[in-house]
SERO-4910 file (N, C-alpha, C, O; in steps of 0.05 Angstrom, whole numbers):
BEGIN
 pado doro    nc1    nc2    nc3   cac1   cac2   cac3    cc1    cc2    cc3    oc1    oc2    oc3
  Met    A   1248  -1181   3661   1254  -1205   3646   1240  -1225   3667   1224  -1240   3656
  Val    A   1244  -1228   3694   1234  -1243   3711   1200  -1244   3708   1186  -1264   3709
  Leu    A   1192  -1217   3705   1157  -1215   3707   1148  -1226   3679   1127  -1238   3677
  Gln    A   1162  -1223   3661   1154  -1237   3635   1151  -1267   3634   1132  -1280   3624
  Leu    A   1171  -1276   3647   1173  -1308   3650   1148  -1317   3669   1136  -1338   3664
  Val    A   1142  -1304   3686   1119  -1310   3706   1093  -1309   3692   1075  -1326   3697
  Leu    A   1090  -1288   3674   1066  -1278   3662   1058  -1297   3638   1035  -1299   3629
  Thr    A   1078  -1309   3628   1074  -1322   3601   1069  -1351   3605   1085  -1364   3619
  Asn    A   1047  -1365   3594   1042  -1388   3591   1064  -1408   3572   1064  -1402   3548
  Lys    A   1076  -1424   3579   1098  -1439   3561   1083  -1462   3548   1097  -1472   3530
  Thr    A   1058  -1474   3552   1047  -1493   3544   1040  -1486   3512   1030  -1464   3505
  Pro    A   1045  -1508   3494   1037  -1499   3470   1007  -1493   3465    991  -1506   3478
  Glu    A    998  -1472   3446    970  -1462   3444    953  -1493   3436    932  -1500   3447
  Lys    A    965  -1506   3419    948  -1528   3408    941  -1546   3430    919  -1556   3433
  Gln    A    962  -1550   3449    955  -1572   3474    934  -1557   3492    917  -1571   3502
  Val    A    934  -1530   3497    915  -1516   3513    888  -1520   3502    868  -1529   3514
  Asn    A    891  -1514   3477    862  -1517   3462    849  -1543   3466    826  -1546   3473
  Ser    A    868  -1564   3458    858  -1596   3461    848  -1596   3489    825  -1605   3492
  Leu    A    860  -1588   3509    852  -1590   3535    829  -1579   3544    815  -1593   3558
  Phe    A    820  -1556   3538    795  -1543   3540    772  -1554   3526    749  -1554   3535
  Asp    A    779  -1565   3497    757  -1579   3485    750  -1605   3502    727  -1613   3504
  Arg    A    769  -1617   3513    764  -1641   3528    744  -1637   3551    725  -1652   3555
  Val    A    753  -1613   3569    738  -1608   3595    715  -1591   3593    701  -1585   3612
  Ala    A    710  -1582   3564    685  -1566   3562    658  -1581   3575    644  -1568   3590
  Pro    A    653  -1605   3567    625  -1615   3582    622  -1612   3610    599  -1607   3619
  Gln    A    645  -1614   3627    642  -1613   3654    655  -1591   3667    662  -1591   3690
  Tyr    A    658  -1572   3649    673  -1549   3657    658  -1528   3682    668  -1519   3702
  Asp    A    636  -1525   3674    617  -1513   3692    615  -1524   3720    622  -1511   3740
  Leu    A    606  -1549   3720    604  -1564   3742    630  -1569   3757    630  -1569   3782
  Met    A    650  -1572   3744    682  -1578   3761    687  -1548   3774    698  -1546   3796
  Asn    A    681  -1525   3760    687  -1503   3770    673  -1495   3795    684  -1483   3813
  Asp    A    645  -1505   3795    633  -1501   3817    641  -1520   3842    638  -1511   3865
  Trp    A    651  -1544   3837    661  -1561   3858    686  -1551   3866    689  -1547   3891
  Ile    A    705  -1545   3850    729  -1535   3855    731  -1508   3873    743  -1507   3894
  Ser    A    718  -1490   3862    713  -1464   3876    695  -1463   3900    696  -1442   3914
  Leu    A    677  -1486   3906    660  -1486   3927    636  -1465   3921    625  -1451   3938
  Gly    A    629  -1465   3892    609  -1446   3888    615  -1416   3886    599  -1401   3876
  Thr    A    642  -1406   3897    649  -1380   3899    651  -1368   3876    643  -1344   3874
  Gln    A    662  -1381   3852    662  -1365   3823    639  -1353   3817    642  -1332   3803
  Lys    A    617  -1357   3822    589  -1344   3814    589  -1320   3830    584  -1299   3819
  Arg    A    595  -1320   3857    595  -1297   3871    615  -1279   3865    609  -1256   3869
  Trp    A    639  -1282   3854    656  -1271   3843    646  -1251   3822    649  -1227   3820
  Arg    A    633  -1269   3804    622  -1254   3782    603  -1235   3783    602  -1217   3767
  Glu    A    582  -1240   3805    561  -1225   3815    574  -1200   3827    566  -1179   3818
  Lys    A    591  -1201   3843    608  -1177   3853    619  -1159   3830    617  -1135   3831
  Thr    A    630  -1172   3812    643  -1162   3790    623  -1144   3777    628  -1120   3772
  Met    A    600  -1153   3772    582  -1142   3752    570  -1118   3768    563  -1099   3755
  Lys    A    569  -1118   3794    560  -1095   3809    578  -1075   3810    571  -1052   3808
  Lys    A    604  -1083   3812    630  -1062   3811    631  -1049   3785    637  -1026   3784
  Met    A    625  -1062   3764    630  -1057   3734    605  -1032   3725    609  -1011   3712
  Ala    A    578  -1043   3737    555  -1023   3732    556  -1017   3703    558   -994   3696
  Ile    A    554  -1039   3684    551  -1039   3659    524  -1022   3649    502  -1027   3658
  Lys    A    528  -1003   3633    504   -989   3623    487   -998   3598    498  -1006   3578
  Ala    A    461   -997   3602    450  -1010   3577    454   -992   3553    453   -968   3553
  Gly    A    459  -1012   3529    467  -1003   3508    498  -1004   3501    506   -996   3479
  Ala    A    516  -1013   3520    542  -1020   3512    546  -1036   3496    529  -1053   3491
  Gln    A    573  -1034   3483    583  -1053   3464    608  -1068   3478    628  -1055   3483
  Ala    A    605  -1092   3483    624  -1107   3499    638  -1127   3487    627  -1140   3470
  Leu    A    665  -1133   3496    676  -1156   3484    687  -1173   3505    702  -1162   3521
  Asp    A    682  -1198   3506    689  -1216   3525    713  -1237   3518    706  -1258   3507
  Leu    A    737  -1233   3523    755  -1252   3512    757  -1278   3531    753  -1278   3555
  Cys    A    764  -1299   3516    768  -1327   3530    740  -1330   3544    740  -1337   3568
  Cys    A    717  -1326   3530    688  -1328   3540    682  -1358   3548    663  -1361   3562
  Gly    A    698  -1381   3540    687  -1404   3548    664  -1414   3546    655  -1417   3523
  Thr    A    651  -1421   3564    622  -1430   3566    603  -1410   3565    580  -1416   3565
  Gly    A    611  -1385   3565    594  -1361   3564    581  -1348   3589    562  -1333   3589
  Ala    A    594  -1357   3611    584  -1347   3638    581  -1321   3640    559  -1311   3647
  Trp    A    605  -1304   3634    607  -1277   3635    596  -1262   3612    589  -1239   3614
  Thr    A    594  -1275   3589    581  -1266   3569    553  -1261   3573    543  -1239   3565
  Thr    A    540  -1276   3583    510  -1279   3590    502  -1252   3607    484  -1236   3601
  Leu    A    521  -1249   3631    510  -1230   3650    520  -1204   3632    505  -1185   3632
  Leu    A    541  -1201   3620    546  -1177   3603    523  -1169   3587    514  -1146   3586
  Ala    A    513  -1192   3574    492  -1184   3553    464  -1176   3567    447  -1160   3558
  Gln    A    462  -1190   3590    437  -1180   3604    437  -1151   3620    418  -1140   3629
  Ala    A    462  -1144   3621    467  -1112   3634    463  -1096   3608    446  -1078   3608
  Ala    A    477  -1103   3589    475  -1086   3566    451  -1082   3551    447  -1065   3534
  Asp    A    432  -1100   3560    401  -1100   3551    403  -1102   3524    424  -1106   3512
  Lys    A    374  -1097   3513    371  -1102   3485    387  -1080   3464    391  -1084   3440
  Glu    A    395  -1057   3479    400  -1036   3462    432  -1044   3459    445  -1033   3441
  Gly    A    444  -1059   3472    473  -1064   3470    480  -1093   3458    463  -1107   3447
  His    A    503  -1098   3459    516  -1125   3443    542  -1131   3455    559  -1116   3464
  Val    A    542  -1158   3454    569  -1172   3472    576  -1192   3450    561  -1208   3438
  Thr    A    607  -1186   3444    618  -1206   3427    637  -1223   3446    652  -1212   3462
  Gly    A    635  -1249   3444    651  -1270   3460    670  -1283   3443    663  -1290   3421
  Ile    A    692  -1286   3451    715  -1299   3435    731  -1321   3449    743  -1316   3470
  Asp    A    731  -1343   3439    749  -1362   3452    760  -1382   3431    748  -1386   3410
  Phe    A    778  -1393   3436    791  -1413   3417    781  -1438   3416    790  -1451   3397
  Ser    A    765  -1450   3431    755  -1474   3436    729  -1479   3427    710  -1468   3437
  Ala    A    726  -1497   3403    699  -1501   3391    681  -1514   3412    658  -1506   3413
  Glu    A    688  -1529   3426    674  -1545   3445    661  -1526   3466    637  -1527   3474
  Met    A    681  -1507   3476    669  -1489   3497    647  -1469   3484    629  -1460   3498
  Leu    A    649  -1462   3457    632  -1442   3443    605  -1457   3442    584  -1445   3447
  Lys    A    606  -1483   3436    580  -1499   3432    565  -1500   3459    540  -1501   3457
  Ile    A    574  -1500   3479    565  -1497   3506    550  -1464   3510    528  -1457   3518
  Ala    A    571  -1452   3501    563  -1421   3505    538  -1416   3490    519  -1404   3500
  Lys    A    537  -1425   3466    514  -1416   3445    487  -1427   3457    466  -1414   3456
  Lys    A    489  -1457   3471    465  -1467   3486    458  -1447   3505    434  -1439   3505
  Lys    A    477  -1438   3525    469  -1422   3546    456  -1397   3538    436  -1388   3549
  Ile    A    469  -1387   3515    457  -1358   3502    429  -1360   3495    412  -1343   3501
  Arg    A    423  -1383   3480    398  -1390   3466    381  -1395   3493    360  -1383   3494
  Ala    A    387  -1409   3513    371  -1412   3535    361  -1387   3550    340  -1385   3562
  Ala    A    380  -1370   3548    376  -1346   3563    362  -1323   3545    358  -1300   3554
  Gln    A    354  -1331   3516    341  -1318   3501    355  -1289   3495    344  -1267   3497
  Leu    A    383  -1294   3489    401  -1270   3483    414  -1271   3459    433  -1257   3454
  Glu    A    403  -1290   3441    419  -1295   3414    421  -1269   3398    441  -1266   3383
  Lys    A    402  -1249   3400    407  -1226   3382    422  -1206   3400    425  -1183   3390
  Gln    A    432  -1211   3421    447  -1193   3435    480  -1201   3437    497  -1185   3444
  Val    A    485  -1227   3431    510  -1239   3432    521  -1247   3406    503  -1254   3391
  Thr    A    543  -1248   3396    559  -1257   3376    585  -1274   3386    604  -1265   3399
  Leu    A    582  -1298   3379    605  -1316   3391    624  -1326   3367    617  -1339   3348
  Val    A    649  -1317   3373    669  -1320   3353    693  -1345   3361    700  -1350   3384
  Gln    A    701  -1357   3341    722  -1375   3352    746  -1361   3337    748  -1358   3312
  Gly    A    763  -1353   3358    788  -1333   3351    810  -1336   3367    811  -1353   3385
  Asn    A    832  -1318   3361    858  -1315   3375    855  -1289   3387    857  -1268   3375
  Val    A    852  -1292   3413    856  -1266   3433    880  -1253   3432    881  -1229   3439
  Met    A    898  -1264   3424    926  -1249   3420    927  -1231   3399    943  -1213   3400
  Lys    A    910  -1233   3378    907  -1214   3356    878  -1208   3349    866  -1222   3333
  Leu    A    868  -1188   3360    837  -1187   3354    833  -1172   3327    847  -1154   3318
  Asn    A    813  -1180   3317    808  -1176   3287    782  -1153   3288    761  -1154   3275
  Tyr    A    791  -1132   3308    775  -1112   3310    790  -1081   3310    813  -1079   3319
  Pro    A    778  -1061   3300    794  -1037   3297    799  -1025   3323    788  -1034   3343
  Asp    A    817  -1004   3326    825   -990   3347    798   -974   3357    782   -965   3341
  Asn    A    796   -972   3383    775   -957   3396    747   -963   3388    733   -947   3376
  Tyr    A    739   -988   3394    717  -1002   3378    695  -1010   3407    671  -1006   3402
  Phe    A    702  -1018   3429    686  -1027   3446    684  -1006   3474    702   -992   3482
  Asp    A    661  -1007   3485    656   -995   3510    666  -1010   3533    674   -998   3554
  Val    A    666  -1033   3531    677  -1055   3559    692  -1076   3543    685  -1085   3521
  Val    A    716  -1083   3558    733  -1107   3544    735  -1122   3571    742  -1110   3591
  Thr    A    729  -1147   3572    731  -1165   3597    748  -1192   3588    749  -1201   3565
  Ile    A    760  -1200   3608    773  -1230   3606    771  -1243   3630    784  -1234   3649
  Gly    A    756  -1264   3635    755  -1281   3657    768  -1303   3658    768  -1317   3637
  Phe    A    782  -1313   3680    794  -1339   3683    810  -1346   3655    816  -1370   3651
  Gly    A    816  -1330   3639    830  -1338   3613    860  -1326   3610    875  -1339   3596
  Leu    A    868  -1304   3623    891  -1290   3622    914  -1306   3630    937  -1300   3623
  Arg    A    907  -1328   3646    934  -1345   3654    938  -1365   3634    960  -1376   3634
  Asn    A    919  -1373   3615    921  -1393   3594    932  -1381   3569    935  -1398   3551
  Val    A    938  -1362   3564    949  -1351   3538    977  -1349   3539    990  -1345   3559
  Pro    A    986  -1351   3513   1016  -1351   3508   1030  -1326   3522   1050  -1330   3535
  Asp    A   1018  -1300   3518   1029  -1275   3527   1007  -1261   3541    988  -1252   3529
  Ala    A   1010  -1261   3560    984  -1246   3576    989  -1213   3574    970  -1197   3577
  Asn    A   1017  -1205   3569   1022  -1177   3563   1009  -1166   3535    998  -1144   3533
  Gln    A   1013  -1183   3517   1003  -1182   3487    969  -1178   3488    957  -1161   3475
  Val    A    959  -1194   3503    927  -1195   3507    922  -1169   3519    906  -1155   3507
  Leu    A    934  -1161   3540    925  -1142   3554    929  -1117   3536    911  -1100   3536
  Arg    A    949  -1113   3521    956  -1091   3502    932  -1088   3478    926  -1066   3469
  Glu    A    920  -1115   3469    897  -1115   3448    878  -1107   3462    861  -1094   3448
  Met    A    872  -1109   3488    844  -1106   3500    842  -1077   3505    820  -1065   3505
  Val    A    868  -1062   3510    870  -1031   3513    864  -1018   3482    852   -997   3477
  Arg    A    877  -1036   3464    875  -1022   3438    849  -1022   3424    846  -1005   3407
  Val    A    827  -1040   3428    806  -1043   3417    782  -1025   3433    759  -1020   3427
  Ala    A    795  -1019   3455    774  -1005   3474    772   -977   3466    791   -966   3456
  Lys    A    747   -964   3470    741   -938   3461    759   -919   3484    767   -928   3505
  Pro    A    764   -897   3477    772   -871   3500    748   -869   3524    725   -861   3520
  Gly    A    760   -878   3549    737   -877   3566    726   -906   3581    717   -909   3603
  Ala    A    732   -925   3557    723   -954   3566    733   -967   3582    757   -962   3586
  Met    A    722   -986   3597    730  -1003   3618    747  -1024   3609    745  -1030   3585
  Ile    A    764  -1036   3623    779  -1062   3618    780  -1072   3646    785  -1061   3667
  Ala    A    771  -1101   3640    770  -1112   3668    774  -1143   3662    766  -1155   3642
  Cys    A    790  -1157   3688    800  -1182   3687    793  -1193   3714    800  -1184   3736
  Leu    A    780  -1214   3710    773  -1233   3738    789  -1259   3735    785  -1276   3717
  Glu    A    807  -1259   3754    825  -1286   3754    834  -1296   3781    834  -1281   3801
  Thr    A    841  -1319   3782    850  -1332   3806    875  -1318   3814    889  -1309   3796
  Ser    A    882  -1316   3840    907  -1297   3845    921  -1312   3872    921  -1336   3874
  His    A    930  -1296   3889    945  -1304   3906    940  -1293   3937    943  -1269   3942
  Pro    A    932  -1309   3953    928  -1302   3982    950  -1285   3992    972  -1291   3982
  Thr    A    950  -1265   4011    972  -1251   4021    976  -1260   4048    997  -1254   4059
  Asn    A    959  -1272   4059    967  -1282   4088    980  -1307   4088    969  -1325   4076
  Pro    A   1000  -1311   4099   1017  -1338   4095   1002  -1363   4102   1007  -1383   4088
  Ile    A    983  -1364   4125    972  -1384   4129    946  -1391   4112    938  -1414   4109
  Val    A    934  -1369   4101    916  -1374   4080    928  -1383   4053    916  -1397   4037
  Thr    A    951  -1375   4051    968  -1381   4026    971  -1416   4029    965  -1432   4012
  Leu    A    979  -1421   4052    987  -1450   4054    966  -1468   4050    969  -1490   4040
  Gly    A    944  -1458   4059    916  -1473   4057    905  -1474   4029    892  -1494   4021
  Trp    A    910  -1450   4015    902  -1449   3989    916  -1462   3969    904  -1468   3949
  Lys    A    942  -1466   3971    963  -1483   3953    954  -1513   3960    953  -1529   3942
  Gly    A    949  -1520   3987    944  -1546   3991    916  -1554   3978    913  -1576   3967
  Tyr    A    898  -1537   3979    871  -1547   3967    876  -1548   3937    867  -1568   3926
  Leu    A    889  -1530   3925    895  -1530   3894    910  -1557   3886    906  -1568   3864
  Gln    A    927  -1567   3904    940  -1593   3900    918  -1615   3899    924  -1636   3888
  Leu    A    896  -1613   3909    876  -1634   3913    858  -1635   3885    846  -1655   3877
  Val    A    857  -1609   3873    842  -1602   3849    843  -1628   3825    823  -1633   3812
  Pro    A    866  -1640   3821    868  -1660   3799    857  -1688   3811    848  -1705   3796
  Leu    A    857  -1690   3837    844  -1712   3847    811  -1711   3848    797  -1730   3843
  Ile    A    803  -1686   3853    776  -1680   3851    767  -1685   3825    745  -1693   3820
  Ala    A    786  -1679   3808    772  -1683   3778    773  -1714   3771    755  -1724   3757
  Arg    A    789  -1727   3780    789  -1754   3775    768  -1771   3786    758  -1791   3774
  Leu    A    761  -1761   3811    737  -1774   3829    714  -1763   3811    693  -1775   3816
  Lys    A    712  -1747   3794    685  -1738   3784    688  -1748   3752    673  -1740   3735
  Gly    A    711  -1766   3747    706  -1775   3722    726  -1762   3700    727  -1771   3677
  Asn    A    741  -1740   3708    755  -1726   3688    786  -1738   3688    797  -1755   3702
  Asn    A    796  -1721   3666    827  -1724   3662    844  -1712   3685    842  -1688   3689
  Cys    A    859  -1726   3698    877  -1714   3720    894  -1699   3709    896  -1677   3720
  Ser    A    909  -1702   3690    931  -1686   3678    919  -1658   3670    932  -1638   3674
  Asp    A    893  -1659   3659    883  -1633   3653    878  -1610   3675    881  -1586   3674
  Tyr    A    871  -1627   3696    865  -1606   3719    890  -1601   3733    891  -1581   3747
  Asn    A    912  -1616   3730    938  -1613   3741    951  -1590   3726    969  -1576   3737
  Tyr    A    942  -1586   3698    956  -1562   3689    938  -1537   3695    947  -1515   3698
  Leu    A    916  -1541   3697    894  -1519   3712    908  -1510   3737    911  -1486   3742
  His    A    916  -1528   3753    924  -1519   3785    951  -1508   3781    959  -1490   3796
  Lys    A    969  -1518   3761    995  -1503   3757    993  -1478   3745   1012  -1462   3749
  Thr    A    972  -1469   3730    968  -1443   3717    962  -1424   3738    971  -1402   3737
  Ala    A    945  -1433   3759    937  -1417   3777    958  -1409   3796    961  -1386   3802
  Ile    A    973  -1428   3807    995  -1428   3824   1018  -1410   3814   1032  -1398   3830
  Gly    A   1022  -1408   3783   1044  -1395   3773   1037  -1366   3763   1054  -1351   3754
  Phe    A   1012  -1359   3764   1002  -1333   3752   1010  -1309   3772   1017  -1312   3795
  Ala    A   1009  -1285   3758   1014  -1261   3771   1001  -1258   3796    978  -1266   3800
  Thr    A   1019  -1244   3816   1003  -1231   3835    988  -1207   3830    991  -1195   3809
  Pro    A    969  -1197   3849    950  -1177   3843    970  -1150   3836    962  -1133   3820
  Gln    A    994  -1150   3849   1012  -1125   3843   1020  -1127   3818   1019  -1107   3803
  Gln    A   1028  -1147   3811   1042  -1158   3785   1023  -1153   3760   1030  -1141   3740
  Leu    A   1000  -1160   3764    979  -1156   3746    972  -1126   3744    970  -1116   3722
  Lys    A    969  -1111   3766    966  -1082   3763    985  -1070   3747    978  -1055   3730
  Ala    A   1009  -1076   3750   1033  -1063   3737   1031  -1072   3705   1038  -1056   3687
  Met    A   1023  -1096   3701   1016  -1105   3671    995  -1083   3654    999  -1074   3632
  Phe    A    975  -1080   3671    953  -1069   3662    963  -1037   3654    954  -1024   3636
  Ile    A    983  -1028   3672    994  -1002   3671   1010  -1001   3643   1007   -986   3624
  Ala    A   1028  -1024   3645   1045  -1023   3620   1032  -1021   3592   1039  -1007   3573
  Ala    A   1008  -1039   3593    990  -1041   3569    979  -1015   3556    973  -1011   3532
  Gly    A    977   -998   3578    965   -972   3570    942   -965   3585    930   -944   3579
  Ala    A    932   -982   3605    905   -978   3622    918   -958   3643    942   -959   3650
  Gln    A    898   -940   3650    901   -922   3670    882   -923   3695    863   -938   3694
  Asn    A    888   -907   3718    869   -912   3741    860   -942   3744    837   -951   3744
  Val    A    883   -956   3748    879   -989   3754    871   -989   3781    879   -971   3796
  Glu    A    858  -1005   3786    848  -1014   3814    838  -1043   3816    822  -1054   3800
  Tyr    A    850  -1057   3839    838  -1085   3838    825  -1090   3865    827  -1074   3883
  Glu    A    811  -1111   3866    799  -1118   3890    800  -1153   3894    798  -1169   3875
  Leu    A    803  -1159   3916    807  -1186   3923    785  -1202   3933    769  -1192   3949
  Phe    A    782  -1224   3926    759  -1241   3937    773  -1267   3951    796  -1275   3947
  Asn    A    754  -1278   3968    764  -1298   3986    795  -1296   3995    812  -1312   3988
  Leu    A    800  -1275   4012    824  -1272   4021    848  -1273   4001    872  -1277   4006
  Gly    A    836  -1267   3976    860  -1266   3955    863  -1290   3935    880  -1292   3918
  Ala    A    843  -1310   3939    844  -1330   3923    832  -1321   3894    835  -1337   3875
  Gly    A    820  -1299   3892    813  -1286   3865    816  -1259   3865    818  -1248   3887
  Ala    A    818  -1246   3843    823  -1220   3842    812  -1201   3818    820  -1205   3795
  Leu    A    797  -1185   3824    786  -1168   3797    801  -1142   3794    802  -1125   3811
  His    A    813  -1141   3768    827  -1117   3763    815  -1099   3743    811  -1110   3722
  Ile    A    809  -1074   3745    794  -1056   3728    813  -1029   3723    824  -1015   3740
  Gly    A    815  -1027   3700    830  -1003   3688    809   -990   3662    789  -1000   3652
  Tyr    A    823   -965   3655    810   -950   3634    827   -941   3614    851   -937   3618
  Lys    A    814   -937   3590    831   -925   3573    822   -900   3569    798   -895   3562
  Val    A    842   -881   3574    837   -849   3580    839   -838   3548    820   -824   3537
  His    A    859   -844   3537    859   -833   3507    858   -850   3487    859   -842   3464
***
């Protein structure tokens, strides 16, 4: 019961949706500032680890401005296809521009939808991902179950997310820095309360061990995780065996 409370976002969905619509125009820039540029390196390391094959059919949940969607489409090449889903119309507008600029329009479909209930049949995708979005959904357990459901047998399920450093000294510095995030946002002309929410969801999200347990409970097998920046971020990868 305690695990479920830790892993469920209690903020109303409409409120979260409105927040992401507001932050969309500055989202990529703010992420670079807040992460000191490390989020890009996390994605680069993630793509190397995943080794996506040309021709892959991928699904990217909470795709936001399309950062990971674009990388997946480039890896899947012209033979493959990526579907990106997000509930924020404003985020998807930016993603569409990014996809067009990368000349990937034929390889990417962007959908405004609910990742809690995916409108796809069982055993459909070769790869299913979610990046920096699992902590913002009402029920992370349900989303992981859906990810496993729509994955083909043998498919990879991956989550890239903020996490919790294991070293006490690093943890103290990490939490202190996250407390500065709303101030940084205000200095850059953004809504302080919006980034206070994002700070709280990062602090309150699952530990790497808890998230691994969730993957397994959702039906993923051979689950492993890799920590980035001494645990400030984590990549979890599991597989649908049957």
